[in-house]
N, C-alpha and C positions, 0 to 999 in steps of 0.2 A: 841738890837740884834736882835727882829723879825723885826724892817724894814731890816734891816740889808738884814737879810736869803732872805725875796720878794724884795729888790733890785735886788739881783744878779740870781736870779731866773728867774727873768722878763727879765734880761739882756740876759742870756744865754741862751735864747728863740731863739737868730739869729745864734749863733757859726753852728749850724750844719747845714742850709741854709748857710751859707756862706761859708762852707766847699766843701757843696753837689752843690753851683754854682757859678764859680768865675764873678768878678765882681760886686755883689749882697754887695751892702756896709750894714754897717752895720743900720741903721735908715730904710732901704728898708727893710732889713731882718726884724726889726721888728716887722713894720708896717704889713708886709703880715700877720708875727706870730701870736700876737694880734689878729687880724679881722679876720683867718681862725678856731683858736682856741676857741677866743669868737665863733664862729658858732658855731662849734663844739657841746658849752657845753649848747645850747640852744635846739637841735634837737637830738631826737632820731637816732641814724643812724647820726648822724651826723658829722663825720667823712669823708662819700664822700661831703656835702654840704662844709663841708672845705676845702677841697681836690681841688673841682670845684673853688673858692675865692681866694684859692692859687694861681689857675693856669689861671684866667680869671684877674689878677693884672700885676703877671708875664708881660705874653702876652701883655697886655697894656704899657709894662715900657720897653717893646720892645727885651725878649727877646726870643729868637727860639722857637717854641714848642719843637724839640726835646733835646733840654735843661731843658726846664720845668718838659718835664716829666719822663727826670730821675734826675731830685732832688726831684720831688715827690719820685718816687721809690725806691729814698738810701737813703732822709729822714724819712718816715715813713715804709720802712725796717729795718734802723739799731735805730729806736724807739723802735720795736715790741720784736726784736732780745734783749735787752735790759732788757725789760722788763721781755721776757722767761728766759734772761741765773739770774737774779739776787738774786729770789732765789733760786738758789744751791748757789751762795756764802753766803745766811745769812743762810744758811744750815749749812753750813763748818763754820761759823762765831760761831751761838748759840755750835755748839758740839764743837767747841776749849775751848771753852771758860767756860762748864761744864754743858749749859743749859736745855730747857726740846723739844728735837726738834720731840715728834713728833707731835705736831699743821701743821709738817714742813714735814712731811713728801710725804705722797700724795699729796699736789699742787704742791712742789718742782721739785721732779720726773717727774709727769707731763707737767710740763711747760719745764723743759731742755728735757724729749724728743720730745714736740712742734721744743722745740732751734732746737734741731741738724737738725726733717725734710725741717724747714724753710731753713733753712743756708743748705742745704744739694741742697738742691731742689736749690736752688739760685744757688751756685756754680755747680751744674748740665748743668745750663741753659747758664753760660758763658763759660763751660769748651769750645764747638767748635759751629762752624758755624752752621754743619751741623743739627745739635740737636736744634740750636735757630730756624732755617728756619721752621724745620718742625713745635716745638708749636706756630711759626707766623701764620703757614696756620691754625693748628688744629683753634687759638682761630678766627682769621677772618672768618674763615665757622660758627661756632657755633655765632661769633656773626649778621651774614650776618643773619642766618638763624634765629633766635628772632625779627632781623629786619624787616623781611619779612612778618612775625609773625604780627606783629603793623604798615605792610606796607610802610614801611622807609626804603631807600636808604641803599645802600652798604654803609660799613666801608672804608675807603682807605688806610686801612695798609694792610701789608701780610707777609710772611715769610721773603721776603724782609726787608721788616724792620723791624723788630725783630734783624734779624742781625744788622742791622744798630745800634740798638742801643744796641746790643752787646757790640757791634766796640767802641763804645762812653763811656758805662758803663767803661768797661775793663782798655781805657785810662786814665777816672777820679779818678778812686779806684789806679791804677797802682802809679798815682802819690797825691793823697791825703787823702787816705784811712786813716792812722794813725790821720790826720784831725779828718777826720769826727766823727770817733772812740771816738777820746776823745772827742771834742765835746758833743756828744751826754752821755755817761756818765758823764759828769761835768754835762750837763743840769736835764738827771736825776736822779744823786745826790745831785744838789741846793733843789732841790722836798725835799726831807727827809731832809735836814739843816730845809726845813718852818716845819715839823713836829719835828724833836729838840729839836726846841727854843719854840717849842708850849708845850710840856709837859716839860722842865725844867723851864718855866714861871708859867707855872701853876700850879707847887711843883709837880711835877713827876718825883723825880731823879733819880738817878742811882743807887740805892739801891732799889730801886721798879722795875722800866726799863731800862736794861742795853743797854750799846747804841747797842750791839749784837741783845738785843732780839726787840731794836724798828728799827733796820734795818728787821729783819725780819718781823717783823707784817706787814710793811709797804711794803714792794716787796710782800707780797702775796696778801696786798690789791692792789699793782700796777698790778697784774695778775688777779682778779677778777675785779678790774672797767675798765679791757682795754675791757669786755664780753663789745658787746650794751644792755646793759638791756635799759639804764633809758641814759636821755641825761648826759655826764660828769661821766659814771658810779653814780649818787645821790643816795643816800642810800645806795647804796649796799657796795661802799670804809666804811659809816660810820660803818654800821653793823659789819663788817670784819675786819676793824681796831681797834677798840671798843673793839672786843671780842677776836680779837690775845693781846691784849696790859691789858686788866686785865687777862687773863689768862696768861700772864709773871707775873703777881704779882703787876698790879701800881692799884693803887686804884681809884674804880668806878666814882665817882666825879670827880677828875683830869684829867684822860684817857679821861670822854667824857666831858669835855669843853674844854681838848686840843686838842681832832678831832677837834672838829667845830672850834674852832681859827683856825684851820689849811687850812678847809676848805674853812670854808670866806676867807682865805688869798692866797688859792691858786686857787682859781675859781672870786671873785670881783674882784683886781686889772687889770685880764684879760679883764674880760666882762668889766672895765669902759674906759680902752685901747685899749679893740677891739672896741668900739662905736667908740669912738674919731680916729682910724685907716682908719675903715670904710669911715667916714663923711668926710676922708680930703687925701684921699690919691691918689684921683685924680690930688688934686694939687702941687701934686712931679715930677716934670716935670726931668725926667731923664735921661745922660746921653746915648745914643745906645750902651747895650754888647758889 
């Protein structure tokens, strides 16, 4: 059961990228996601490093920079929106099943508020070319100011660059938003399945921690783990998840063991595959997208 959930989780890493970047096959998508995710797990603020690795690999495979930028933006944004939105779903599930919702209230409400702000800002950016042009000009000026301080040349983008980005994003989302959304949700829920399998395998049954409570604890830990405090949320996720699950009634020994197994199974296989992907990706001769 554990091996099956891990295999499903690893396979689904590729799905959002395949949706956001048409022409990217499964093996290349799996290669780029495992390499970038492994890098992001190793260093503080590793998300930026992971983005750089993804962009570099895709560029060497022949994808256009504007398509890479769009795919990076959409996969990152959809993933973050899913993380922020799931605690509200967990709050509703625990409420409906009669569980204790007190530990959920603050984080679920905060995450939902951030979700609304982020989604609203993205929608506003796509609403009109005039707003996109203004935002692009402001961003370019800010970037050039910073670059002048460190004695670097100006950026090559402008307001028109963001207008073109907006047009490309609208075209892609118009055709594939539902695929991207389903792929992102499937990836997120596959991570939860690894936790659920770990709990049940280590003897934490539904009479101690129900499905809804396990989902609630996991969704809260995902929100806290997304804050770049430690590489991969190391320590933060374990503490938050253990506290939440024992608070719902799980026995301490079983919960601690299950959380450690869950973290091992969601980190170590990715590190191993990421190292292999980083060592072999140049050998993949891709057709021109």
